[in-house]
C-alpha positions in Angstrom: -89.5 -52.8 2.6 -85.7 -51.5 3.3 -84.2 -48.7 5.2 -82.3 -46.5 3.4 -79.5 -44.5 5.3 -78.0 -41.0 3.8 -74.5 -41.2 4.1 -74.1 -37.2 3.8 -76.7 -36.1 6.7 -77.8 -39.7 8.4 -81.1 -39.6 7.8 -82.9 -42.7 7.0 -85.5 -43.3 4.7 -88.1 -46.1 5.1 -89.0 -47.3 1.2 -89.2 -50.2 -0.8 -86.9 -48.8 -3.5 -83.9 -46.3 -3.0 -84.5 -42.8 -3.0 -83.1 -40.6 -5.9 -82.4 -38.2 -3.1 -82.5 -36.9 -0.1 -85.1 -35.0 1.7 -83.1 -33.0 3.9 -79.9 -32.4 2.5 -80.2 -33.6 -1.1 -77.7 -36.0 -1.9 -78.3 -39.0 -4.1 -75.6 -41.0 -1.9 -77.4 -44.1 0.5 -76.7 -47.3 1.9 -79.4 -49.9 3.0 -78.8 -50.6 6.7 -81.3 -53.0 7.0 -84.0 -55.3 4.4 -87.5 -56.6 5.9 -89.5 -58.9 4.3 -93.5 -58.2 3.1 -95.3 -58.8 6.9 -98.1 -57.2 5.1 -98.7 -60.1 2.9 -98.5 -62.3 5.7 -100.6 -61.2 7.8 -103.6 -60.7 5.4 -103.7 -64.2 5.0 -104.2 -65.2 9.0 -105.5 -62.0 10.3 -108.3 -59.4 9.4 -106.2 -56.4 7.7 -106.8 -53.0 10.0 -105.6 -49.8 8.3 -103.3 -48.4 10.4 -102.8 -44.6 9.7 -99.9 -43.5 7.5 -96.6 -42.3 9.6 -95.5 -39.0 8.8 -92.0 -37.4 9.0 -91.5 -33.4 10.3 -87.9 -32.8 9.0 -85.7 -30.3 11.1 -86.2 -26.8 10.9 -82.7 -25.5 9.1 -83.1 -24.4 5.6 -82.2 -26.9 2.6 -78.7 -26.4 1.4 -78.6 -26.1 -2.6 -77.2 -29.3 -4.3 -73.8 -28.7 -5.6 -73.2 -27.8 -8.9 -71.0 -30.8 -9.9 -70.6 -34.5 -8.0 -68.5 -34.7 -5.2 -67.4 -37.7 -3.1 -67.4 -35.6 -0.4 -68.5 -32.7 0.7 -65.4 -30.2 2.1 -65.9 -28.4 5.0 -66.9 -25.1 5.5 -64.8 -22.0 6.3 -65.4 -19.9 9.4 -64.3 -16.4 9.4 -64.4 -15.2 12.5 -64.2 -10.9 12.8 -61.2 -9.6 15.0 -61.6 -7.1 17.6 -60.5 -3.8 16.8 -57.2 -4.0 18.6 -53.4 -2.0 18.0 -52.1 -5.5 17.9 -51.0 -7.2 14.7 -53.2 -10.0 13.5 -51.0 -13.7 13.3 -52.8 -16.3 10.6 -52.2 -19.9 11.3 -53.1 -22.8 9.4 -54.8 -25.4 10.7 -55.3 -28.8 8.9 -58.5 -27.8 6.8 -59.4 -23.7 8.3 -57.6 -20.8 8.7 -58.1 -19.4 12.0 -57.2 -15.2 13.0 -55.5 -15.0 16.7 -54.2 -11.8 18.5 -51.0 -11.4 18.8 -48.9 -9.0 21.5 -45.4 -9.3 19.2 -44.8 -6.7 17.0 -43.5 -8.3 13.9 -45.1 -8.4 10.3 -47.2 -11.4 9.2 -45.4 -14.4 9.6 -48.1 -16.8 8.1 -49.8 -16.6 5.0 -51.9 -19.0 2.8 -49.3 -20.5 0.5 -49.7 -17.7 -2.8 -49.3 -15.0 -0.4 -46.2 -16.4 0.8 -44.8 -16.8 -2.1 -45.4 -13.2 -3.8 -44.2 -11.6 -0.3 -41.3 -13.9 -0.6 -40.7 -12.9 -4.2 -41.1 -9.0 -2.8 -38.9 -9.0 0.0 -36.2 -10.9 -2.6 -36.4 -8.7 -5.4 -36.0 -5.5 -2.8 -33.2 -7.2 -1.3 -31.7 -7.7 -4.8 -32.3 -4.0 -5.5 -30.5 -3.2 -2.3 -27.9 -5.2 -2.7 -27.4 -4.2 -6.4 -27.7 -0.7 -5.0 -24.9 -1.2 -2.8 -22.8 -2.9 -5.1 -22.6 -0.2 -7.2 -21.7 2.5 -4.6 -19.3 0.2 -3.8 -17.2 0.4 -7.2 -18.3 3.7 -7.6 -16.3 4.7 -4.0 -13.5 2.1 -5.2 -12.9 3.9 -8.3 -13.1 7.5 -7.0 -10.8 6.4 -3.7 -8.6 4.0 -5.4 -6.2 6.1 -6.6 -5.9 8.0 -3.3 -5.5 4.9 -1.6 -2.5 3.8 -4.0 -1.0 6.8 -3.6 -1.1 6.7 -0.2 0.0 2.7 0.1 2.7 3.9 -2.7 4.3 7.1 -0.3 3.8 4.3 2.5 6.2 1.7 1.0 8.8 3.5 -1.3 10.2 7.1 1.4 11.5 9.1 -1.1 15.0 8.9 1.1 16.4 6.4 3.4 19.2 6.3 6.3 22.0 4.0 5.3 25.5 3.4 6.2 27.6 3.8 2.8 31.0 3.7 4.0 32.5 1.6 7.0 36.0 2.2 6.6 38.6 0.2 9.3 41.6 -0.3 6.8 42.1 -4.5 7.7 43.6 -4.4 4.1 44.3 -1.7 1.7 41.2 -0.7 -0.1 41.2 0.9 -3.8 38.7 3.4 -3.3 41.0 6.0 -1.2 43.6 7.8 -3.7 47.2 7.1 -2.4 49.9 9.7 -3.2 53.4 10.7 -2.3 52.5 12.0 1.3 50.0 9.0 1.9 50.2 5.0 2.1 48.1 2.2 4.0 50.1 1.4 7.8 49.5 0.0 10.8 46.0 -1.5 9.8 45.3 2.6 8.6 45.4 5.3 6.6 48.5 7.3 7.3 49.8 10.9 6.4 52.7 13.1 7.0 53.7 16.1 4.4 57.0 16.7 3.9 56.9 19.5 2.4 57.1 23.1 3.9 53.4 24.8 4.1 51.9 22.3 2.0 48.4 21.1 2.8 47.9 17.6 1.6 44.2 15.1 1.8 43.0 12.0 0.4 39.7 11.6 -0.6 37.7 8.4 -1.0 37.0 7.7 -4.9 34.7 10.4 -5.7 32.2 8.2 -8.3 31.3 6.8 -4.9 29.3 9.6 -3.1 27.1 11.0 -6.1 25.1 14.1 -5.6 21.9 11.8 -4.2 23.8 12.1 -1.0 22.4 15.1 0.3 22.7 14.6 4.6 25.7 12.9 5.8 27.2 11.9 8.6 30.2 11.0 8.9 32.9 10.3 11.1 36.4 9.3 11.7 39.4 8.2 14.3 42.5 10.5 14.2 45.7 9.7 16.1 48.6 11.9 16.3 52.3 9.8 15.7 54.5 12.9 16.1 54.5 16.8 15.0 55.0 19.8 16.2 51.6 20.8 18.4 50.4 23.8 16.3 49.9 21.8 12.9 46.8 21.4 11.7 44.8 17.7 10.4 41.2 16.5 10.3 38.3 15.8 7.9 37.0 17.1 4.9 33.1 16.8 3.6 31.3 17.6 0.5 34.4 18.0 -1.6 33.3 19.8 -4.8 35.0 21.0 -8.0 38.3 21.0 -10.1 41.3 19.4 -8.4 39.1 19.0 -5.0 39.3 22.7 -4.3 36.3 23.4 -2.6 35.4 21.7 0.7 34.1 22.2 4.0 36.0 21.2 7.1 36.8 20.8 11.2 40.3 20.7 11.6 42.2 20.1 15.1 45.5 20.7 16.1 47.4 18.5 19.1 47.6 21.5 21.6 43.6 22.2 21.9 42.0 24.4 19.6 39.9 23.2 16.7 38.4 25.3 13.6 35.5 25.2 11.2 34.9 26.7 7.9 34.5 26.6 3.9 37.7 26.3 1.7 37.3 27.4 -2.4 40.5 27.4 -4.5 42.9 28.7 -2.2 41.0 30.7 0.4 40.3 29.2 3.9 37.4 31.0 5.2 36.9 30.3 9.3 33.3 30.3 10.2 34.6 29.3 13.2 37.7 30.6 14.0 40.5 28.8 15.8 39.2 28.3 19.4 40.5 26.3 22.5 38.0 23.5 23.3 38.5 20.6 26.6 37.0 17.8 24.3 40.2 18.1 22.4 42.6 14.7 23.5 46.1 16.6 23.4 49.6 15.5 22.4 49.3 12.1 20.7 45.9 11.1 21.9 43.4 9.8 19.9 40.4 11.9 18.5 36.9 11.1 16.8 36.1 13.9 14.9 32.2 14.0 13.5 30.8 16.5 11.0 27.3 16.0 10.1 26.3 18.6 6.9 21.8 18.7 6.3 21.1 21.2 3.4 23.0 24.2 4.6 24.0 23.7 8.2 27.5 22.2 8.9 27.5 20.9 12.5 31.3 19.8 13.9 31.8 17.1 17.0 34.6 16.7 18.8 34.4 13.0 21.0 30.6 13.4 21.5 30.7 17.0 21.3 28.9 19.3 19.4 31.8 22.1 19.5 30.0 24.2 16.8 28.0 25.2 13.6 27.6 27.7 11.2 25.4 27.9 7.6 26.4 27.9 4.1 24.9 27.3 0.8 27.6 27.1 -1.0 28.0 22.9 -1.5 25.1 21.2 -1.7 26.9 17.8 -1.9 30.1 15.9 -2.8 33.0 13.7 -1.1 34.9 13.0 2.0 38.2 12.7 2.9 41.1 13.4 5.1 43.7 16.4 5.7 47.2 17.1 7.7 49.6 19.7 6.7 53.0 20.6 7.2 54.6 24.2 8.4 57.3 26.2 7.2 60.2 24.0 8.2 58.3 20.9 6.0 58.3 18.9 9.1 54.4 18.1 9.2 52.0 16.3 11.4 51.8 12.4 11.2 48.3 11.4 11.5 46.8 7.6 11.2 43.5 7.8 10.4 41.1 4.8 11.3 37.6 3.6 11.6 36.3 5.7 8.5 32.2 5.9 9.1 29.7 7.4 6.9 26.3 7.6 7.1 23.9 9.0 4.3 20.7 10.0 3.9 19.9 8.6 0.9 17.9 10.0 -2.0 17.1 7.9 -5.4 19.5 6.7 -7.1 20.2 6.6 -10.8 23.6 5.1 -11.3 25.7 7.0 -13.8 28.1 9.6 -14.5 27.4 12.5 -16.5 28.5 15.9 -17.7 27.6 18.7 -19.7 28.2 18.6 -23.0 30.7 21.3 -23.9 32.6 22.5 -27.3 35.8 21.1 -25.9 34.1 17.9 -24.3 32.9 17.2 -27.8 36.0 17.9 -29.9 38.1 15.6 -26.8 34.9 12.6 -27.4 34.9 13.0 -31.6 38.8 12.7 -31.4 38.9 9.4 -28.9 38.4 6.2 -29.9 34.8 6.0 -28.5 32.3 3.7 -30.1 30.2 7.1 -30.4 30.5 10.6 -32.0 28.9 14.0 -30.8 27.0 15.8 -32.9 25.2 18.1 -30.4 26.6 21.1 -28.6 25.0 21.2 -25.6 23.4 19.2 -23.5 24.0 15.8 -20.7 26.3 13.3 -21.8 26.1 10.4 -19.7 30.3 9.0 -19.4 29.6 6.0 -16.8 27.4 3.5 -15.4 28.0 1.7 -12.7 27.5 -1.8 -12.5 23.8 -3.5 -11.0 22.5 0.2 -11.0 18.9 1.0 -12.1 20.7 2.8 -15.3 23.0 -0.1 -16.2 19.5 -2.9 -15.4 16.8 -0.2 -17.4 19.5 -0.2 -20.5 20.9 3.1 -20.9 24.4 3.1 -22.3 27.6 5.5 -22.0 27.4 8.2 -24.7 23.2 8.5 -24.2 22.4 12.4 -24.5 19.4 13.3 -21.8 16.3 14.6 -23.7 13.7 14.4 -21.5 12.8 13.2 -18.2 9.5 12.2 -17.4 8.5 15.1 -20.2 10.9 17.3 -18.9 13.2 18.9 -20.8 16.8 18.4 -19.8 19.6 21.3 -20.5 21.8 20.4 -17.7 23.2 18.3 -15.0 21.6 20.0 -12.3 18.4 19.7 -13.8 18.5 15.4 -14.0 20.0 16.3 -10.4 16.6 17.7 -9.3 14.5 15.3 -11.1 16.0 12.1 -9.4 16.2 13.9 -6.4 12.4 15.0 -6.3 11.8 11.2 -6.7 10.9 8.2 -4.9 12.5 5.7 -4.2 10.8 2.2 -5.8 9.8 4.9 -8.0 9.8 4.5 -12.3 10.8 7.2 -14.5 10.9 7.7 -18.0 13.9 8.6 -19.6 13.8 9.7 -23.3 17.7 9.7 -24.7 19.5 10.7 -27.7 21.3 7.8 -29.0 23.6 7.5 -32.5 21.1 10.8 -33.5 17.7 8.8 -32.7 15.4 9.3 -30.0 15.2 5.9 -27.4 12.2 6.1 -24.5 13.7 4.1 -21.7 12.0 3.1 -18.0 14.1 3.0 -15.0 13.3 2.1 -11.4 14.9 3.7 -9.0 16.8 2.5 -6.0 18.4 3.1 -3.1 22.2 4.0 -3.5 24.9 1.3 -2.7 28.1 1.2 -3.2 29.3 0.7 -6.3 31.6 -2.4 -7.1 35.1 -1.5 -8.3 
């Protein structure tokens, strides 16, 4: 007889042969733990047999489980599910080696740990939400850029390209003769300055800085100069001129002084003197042969005069909006004019955009003159604006504009006269590109030019 032990529930079976199944758990996995000899036969030959009562086995009282539907090598451990008490706190699931248990949590966080399949699903849903939110943000950002970008570009453009700049356009100390000043019968370069003395009676004489170098794009001018009287009667006038305009330089504003302490400011047109501030005495003037620094600031229609740093007066006038600068002296009835040395002439200008051309309105007289000259082009138009000169290294020169081109449009606006060209350039910004349409040899040409701040052109 042998003892068979169930590998599942450890119940022992005393049988002659291996049992088909465990009477306790129903398993069929056994091992022999002891094999005995047949003692009954040995006893029978020596001792009379005595029949013993059959030993009975009482199984435990728990219910016998159903056998598995398929063979397994090891029965899995059961999952114990405990009902959690009702609470406001959220549950956290933690996984051990072979079971899940639920614990109460005092933290307000969402579920941190789930079975793998749940975690994967939750991960995908969460990532999809993040992706959708991210794409929405990207879309909103792109639309925001599309909407805001023009405003930002305009803001940066205005920030980086001002409509005007202030710069020194002339700083002349006459250390050597300058070709930019008109020299005539009563003027010459002498002793490191520009010397004037008028020898004819009742004459006024001026020298101007070459008009080609102060075009219409300069609208504000701070002009100053040192004036030293050499000799002359004390009551003869000398001084500085600004916004010189018109044929034969007859139109300008002036600030004049005498060596006996008087000054006057006003406007000259043709041969008419119009004192806006009549002759008046001022103690700021150095009398006799002393040096005086005169300064005139023109801004819009306001003309302001200074003598040796003191503001002596101002007036308003709309006659001349731009122009050239110059110096002036005169003689009396006897023809013994004042002898004056002009030096350290300086012009600080508020500079508007600069194209770099000289131009004229087309008239029948100009058309006839051009067609009779040896120019490489001929005029067929009776009206319009023609380019008569282009400064070297200017925006006009860089863009491809040529002498003889006739303005047709600027930025889509038809051009009728030089004033319209000036206004279109002035209303633009430094660094801005303008579209120009010109008529060249009776054909239309489209040109783009980038406006620059005014520079003193080369000779």
